[in-house]
C-alpha positions in Angstrom: 89.4 81.2 131.3 88.1 77.7 131.5 90.6 76.6 128.8 93.4 78.0 130.9 92.1 76.1 133.9 91.9 72.9 131.9 95.4 73.4 130.6 96.7 74.0 134.2 94.9 70.9 135.5 96.2 68.8 132.6 99.8 70.1 133.3 99.5 69.3 137.0 98.0 65.8 136.3 100.8 65.1 133.8 103.5 66.1 136.4 101.8 63.9 139.1 101.4 60.9 136.8 105.1 61.3 135.7 106.2 61.5 139.3 104.1 58.5 140.4 105.3 56.6 137.3 108.9 57.2 138.1 108.4 55.9 141.6 106.6 52.8 140.3 109.3 52.2 137.7 111.8 52.2 140.5 109.8 49.8 142.7 108.9 47.1 140.2 112.4 45.7 140.0 112.6 45.9 143.8 109.4 43.9 144.0 110.8 41.3 141.7 114.0 41.1 143.8 112.0 40.8 147.0 109.9 38.0 145.3 113.1 36.2 144.3 114.5 36.4 147.9 111.3 35.2 149.6 110.1 32.5 147.3 111.6 29.3 145.9 113.3 29.5 142.5 110.3 28.0 140.6 107.8 30.2 142.5 109.9 33.3 141.8 110.1 32.4 138.1 106.3 32.1 138.0 105.8 35.3 139.9 108.2 37.3 137.6 106.5 35.9 134.5 103.1 36.8 136.0 104.3 40.3 136.7 105.8 40.7 133.2 102.6 39.3 131.6 100.3 41.6 133.5 102.7 44.5 132.7 102.4 43.7 129.0 98.6 43.5 129.2 98.6 46.8 131.1 100.6 48.5 128.4 98.2 47.3 125.7 95.2 48.4 127.7 96.7 51.8 128.4 97.5 52.3 124.7 94.0 51.4 123.8 92.4 53.7 126.4 94.8 56.5 125.4 93.6 56.2 121.8 89.9 55.8 122.5 89.1 57.7 125.7 91.9 60.0 126.8 92.8 61.6 123.4 89.1 62.2 122.7 88.6 63.8 126.1 91.7 66.0 125.8 90.7 67.1 122.3 87.3 68.2 123.6 88.9 69.8 126.7 87.0 67.7 129.1 89.9 65.6 130.6 89.6 66.0 134.4 91.0 64.4 137.5 87.7 62.5 137.9 87.9 61.2 134.4 91.5 60.2 134.8 90.6 58.3 138.0 87.7 56.6 136.2 89.8 55.7 133.2 92.4 54.1 135.5 89.7 52.2 137.3 88.4 50.9 134.0 91.9 50.0 132.9 92.4 47.9 136.0 89.1 46.1 135.4 90.2 45.5 131.7 93.5 44.0 132.8 91.7 41.7 135.3 89.2 40.7 132.6 91.9 39.8 130.1 94.1 37.8 132.4 92.0 35.6 134.8 94.3 32.6 134.4 97.5 34.7 134.8 96.0 36.3 137.9 95.0 32.9 139.3 98.6 31.7 138.7 99.9 34.8 140.4 97.7 34.3 143.4 99.0 30.8 143.8 102.6 32.0 143.6 102.6 35.2 145.5 99.2 36.0 146.8 97.2 39.2 146.1 98.6 40.0 142.6 95.5 42.2 141.8 96.9 44.8 144.2 99.8 45.3 141.9 97.7 46.0 138.8 97.1 49.7 139.5 100.8 50.3 139.8 101.4 48.4 136.5 98.8 50.7 134.9 100.6 53.8 136.2 103.9 52.4 134.9 102.3 51.8 131.5 101.0 55.4 131.4 104.5 56.7 132.1 106.0 54.6 129.3 103.3 55.8 126.9 104.2 59.4 127.4 
């Protein structure tokens, strides 16, 4: 019975992550366009490079966490919504830890770039599926 519950929870979480990922994928280009419209050309170039760089780091972090944490938890049948939230939080911290200079550059160009990192993590999760 518990296996069925875990499978149902996993299916629901997968659908939610895919839905959120699709929304995020749709919004990242719009964010870049908004940045281009509101900033000067050099600032927009910097902002777009920061977003691309953080996105690349997020993809690497997600791939690593999928291999080490998520796959292990799923194979043991202990992957829960709480674990997923914890893994996402850890992934955000990992991206921040790996990109302090990039984040500082992003802050100087567009402000609170750290607020975008959770969405980049979600987008990377969607791409990894």
